[in-house]
N, C-alpha and C positions, 0 to 999 in steps of 0.2 A: 491296749484292746488290741484283740486278733484282727489283724487286717484282712485276711482271707479265709473265709471258712469254706471247707469242703463238704460236700453231701450227695447223697444219690438222686433225691428228688426235691426240690425247692418248688414250694407252693407260694406264690406271692397273693395276698388277700385272704384274710382270715372270716370272711363272712360264710353265708351257707356252702356255697361250692367247695371252696376251700378248706372249710374245716371238716366237710364231709368226706373227702379226699384224705387228708390226713387221718380222720378217725379210721377209716376204710384201711388204710396202708397200716396202722398201728395193730390194727386186729387180723388182718390177712396176710401181712408181709413185715411181720416185726423185725426181721433183720436188716430190712431197707432202713439206711438213714436219710430220715425225712427231716425237713424245716418247714417250718409253718411261719410265714412273715406278714405281719399286719401293722398297718399305719396307726391304727388305735390301740387303745389301752386293754381291750376285750376282744375275745374271739365271739364273733357273731354280731357285734355292733348292738342296737338297740331296735328288738324286732320280736313279732310274733309270727311263726308259721303253722299254716295249718293243712291237713290233708285228710283224705278219705283212705279208708282201708283200701280200696281198689287201686289207689297213685301207685302203691309201692308192690312189686313184686315180692312172693313168699319168700325166696331166698335172700332179700334184702331187709326183711323185717328185724332181724336180729340186730342190723347196723343201726336201724333207725328207732327202734321202741325204747331203749334207754334214753333217748333224747325228749321222750314225751312228758310233759309236765300236767296236762288234762286231757281227757279223754271221754267220749259221750257215746251213747247207744242211740245213734239217729239224731236229726235237726229238722228245723223248721223254717219254711219259705213262706213270706207274706206278700200278697199283692192286692190290689184294689178290688178284683174280680176272683181271686183264687186263694185260698190257705191250703198248705199241706205239710205233712208230717213224713220226712222220708228215712228209711230205716238204716243207712248207711252208717257205721261207725265213723265217729270223727274225732281227730286228735289234733292238738296242739303242742307246739315246741315255743318255749320261752327261750330268748339271747342268754338269760341267766343260766338255765340248765344246760344250755347248748356250750356255754363256755366252760361250764363245771365238768362235763363229761369228755369234751376235747381234750381240756388238760389232764384230766386225769388218767387218759388213754396214752399220753405221749410224755416222754423224758422232759423235765424241766428246760433243759438246753435246745430242746427241738421247737421251742415256741418263742419268737421274738417278736413282742408286741412293741407299740412305739416307736417303731422301726418303718419309715415311710419310704420306700424305693424311688428314686430318680431315673433309673434306666433299668430294664429288663429286656434280656435276651433269651436266646433258645437254650443258653448253658450258663448264664450269668445274670446276678442281680446287683446293682451298684446302689449305694446308699450317699447321701448328701455329705456325710464327713469322709468320704473317699472308701471307705470299707466296702467289701464285696464278698457274694458269696459265688463258687463256682459250683457247679453241679453238673451230673451226668444228663439231666434233664430237668427244666423248668417248666410251671405250668401257672399261666396268668389269670387270676380269677378277680381282677380289682374293679368289677363293677362293667358298666356299659361302653362299648366303643363308640363309634359316631352314629348316633342314631338318627343324624339327619340323612343318612344313607337309606333308611327305613321309611314306609309311609306308616306313621302312627297317630292313634288315638291315646288317650290316656286313662288309666284307672289310680284317681288320685285320690288322698285319703287323710284324714286324722284320726288316731285311735287314742283313747285314753284308758288307764285301768283305774277304776273306780272303788272306793270302800263307801259303801252305804251305811247308813245308820240302822236300818231295818233289813230284813232278807228280800230279796228281789222276787222270789218265788219261780225262777226258771230252772227247769231240770234239764234243759236241751240249749244248744246253740240256737240263735235264729241267723242263718247264713244269709238271708235277704230280709229285710222288713222295707219293701217298697210302697207301702202305704203311705210314706210322708210326702211332705210337698216335692216336686220336682224342679231342682234348678241345676242350670249349667251341664245337662244331659242327663242321662240316667242316675239318678239318685236313690241310695238305699243306705239303710242302718243296719250294722253286723253286731251282734251281740255274742259273748263268749262267757259264759257263767263260771267262773274260776272259783268260787265259793259261795256258801249262803248268801255273804254281804258283799262278795267282791264281784265286779262285773267288769269285762273288756268291752267298751263301747265304741266302734268305729264308723264315722260318717264317710261315705262313700260315694264317689262321681265316675261316671265313665263320660270322660269330657273331650272336647277338642284341644283342649290346651292343658299343660302341665302346671299353670299358674295354681297358687293354692295361697288362701287368705286362712292362715293358721286361727286368727281371733274370730273371722266370720263363723267358720267351721267348729270353733269351741262354743260359741254361742248357740248354734244348732245342736249340738250335742246336749248341752245344758237344758236348752227347750225340750229336746227328745225325752231326756231324762225325767224332766218335770212333769212332763204329759203322762208319762206312765206311773206317777205318784210317788216315784224314787227322791230319797234326799240324799245328797252326797255329803259324805264326812270328809273326806279328803281325795286328792287326786294323787295316786301312788306312782302314775308313769305316762309317758305319751311318747307316741311316734307318728310320724309322718312322712308321706312319699308319694312317687307318682311312678306307676310301672307303666312300660309302653303295652299299647295293645296293637300288635302289628297286622296290618293289613296289606302290606307288601314291601317291595325294595330289592336292592340288588345284595344278596346273602354274601356273595364273594367277596365284593368289595366292603361290606361291613366287617366281614372276618380279617380281612388285610388291616383295616383301621385300628384294629386293638393289637397291631404289632404282626407284620408279616413274617411267616417263617416260625413263630412262637406260638407254641401250644397253649391252649386256652379251654376254659370251662365256665359254667353259669352264663349270666347275662351278657359278658363279654364275647362267648362263643355264639351268641344269639341263640341259646338253650333256654326258651321260656315258652310257657302256652301262650300260643298268639291271642286267645281272647281272655284269659285271665291276668296274664302277665305273671303267673305264678312259675319257679323255677325249681321248686323242691324237688319233684318228680324226676326230672332231667337232672338234677345235680346228685340224686342217689342212684342214676343209672351211670352217669358219668364216673363215679366212685369205684363202681363195679367194673366198668371198663380199664380204669387205670390198674386196679388191682390184679386184674386177671393177665395184664399185658407182660409178656416174658422179656421184652426187651424194652428197657427203660432209657434207651437213648433219646436225645432231643427229636431226631428225625421221627422215631416210631411213634413217640408221644403225641408230635404235631398231626401225625397222618392219621392216627387212630382217632385222635378227637375232632379234627376237622371231617373225616369221614361220617363221624357219627352226628355231629351238627348238622352237615350237609343233606344227608338221610332223612334227619328230624325235619329240617325247612321243607325239603321236598314232599315229604307225607304230609304237611299240614297245611297244603293249600285251601283245602276245604275251610278251615278253621278261620285263614284269612279273607276268605270269601264272605263268611257268615258276618266278621268284623266289618266289611265294608258296607254289607246290608246295614248292620247295627248304626253305625257312623253317618253313612253317605244317602241311606233311603229313607231313614226314620227322623221325625221333628225331634230334636233334641230331647225336649219334655214328655214326648210319646215313646221314647225307646224302652221303657220299661214293657210295653205290649209284646215286644218281643221276648223278653225274658219270660213274661209272664205265659206265653204260650209255650215256650220250651218246657216250662215246668209242669204242664200237663202229661207230657210224654212218658214212656215207661220207665220205671227207676233204674232198670239197669242200663238202658240208653245213656240216662243223666250219668252215671258211674263211669259208664267208658269215655262220655264225651271229656270230663274233667281229667280222666288218666292219659286224654290225648291217644285213645284208642277206637275210636268210632269206627263202627262196620260201614259196608255199603249200605246196608239195610238200614241203620242207624241214620245215614247222612239223608237218604231218600226220604226216610219219615219226618227229619227234621224240616226238609223242604216242602213236602207234601201239603196239599190244600193252599188255600186262599193265605198269602202272608199279610200278617197284621202291618204292613205299610204300603203305600199305594205301589200297584203292579209297575207303571212305568220307572220309578225310582229304585223298585226293588231290582228290575232287569239292568238298569243303568250300573247299579252297583255291582251286581253280578259280573258284568263285564270290565269293570274297573273305571268307569267312567266317574267323575265327580258330579254330584248334584246339589241342587239349592235346598239345603235341608231348612231354611227359613220359611218355605212354601206350608200351607195347612195341610194337615191328613185329610185327603179326599174322603 
């Protein structure tokens, strides 16, 4: 076995961020020697990632669109007092498709799966068997750093891909069905029609804790499916997780917690939408930064990615403020009212919000009028104070 391998760029972690960087390098910098290192057996793990057209810059569409397994013209949201169809094109990437496309773009020897790194430095990666990789630069994308350094709520979920005995009749995704009973925070069901008889159903919660009872959520999915008159023939796949919804914290300490002096991407770099927890748009932007960088040295990689992450953190204070209102000002079972009000706003505003590009006018419109939570708690949340969300809504 080769004890030391050499490359220009070593990417540690074959999830969304790492896989996108490797794919972008293969397409835009084919002469670079890239090594993608993943502890699991597949690239991308077991996930479904979705995004709106407006999340991705036109110049990056060619990178992302081959990954898309399903797409739709528009989507629906459902709330107790408001239902709406929005026209934005919606796309989903499956981990199977992600794995196929990334592997096809890279030479076989450039993908190391089943190799868990025990040490990651700015220029080297070490494995348990004593073998190592030495690189001009290393990017660590192995998931979150120390989240205790951030003030977080959680978007937690259980999703199942179901094969139904008869067609479900849905033409477009339902991004939020919040007409369901509210438990453990803001609850909604997410539906993706993958085919006439194939449906991805996710039970999702904006909750104060990341604790997830898999069997309880599976029972709620079964109850929801039954209430729609659908009969499940079999469960094809399942994923679960808890995404941080960031309300505040110490960005620099969080960055260092993932490895001081080491270039980082993805959630490890703090690059995620503060309100949704989604990291795909930032992962695409990161891949562009890495491929545009002429100097691939460890220091240049670190400085460029740190600068991007720090700038993104600074620009997203408004989103963290809204998160505090959601988690600190609203009674958990009444949180849906905030989202219901949001989805009455202009469709362009909604798209810019999810893309992380809300304008000053968008922010003013989101905050305008009487908030759907008690005024006192709203003000306290805006200035960062904790409030007792067990009180009843006034």
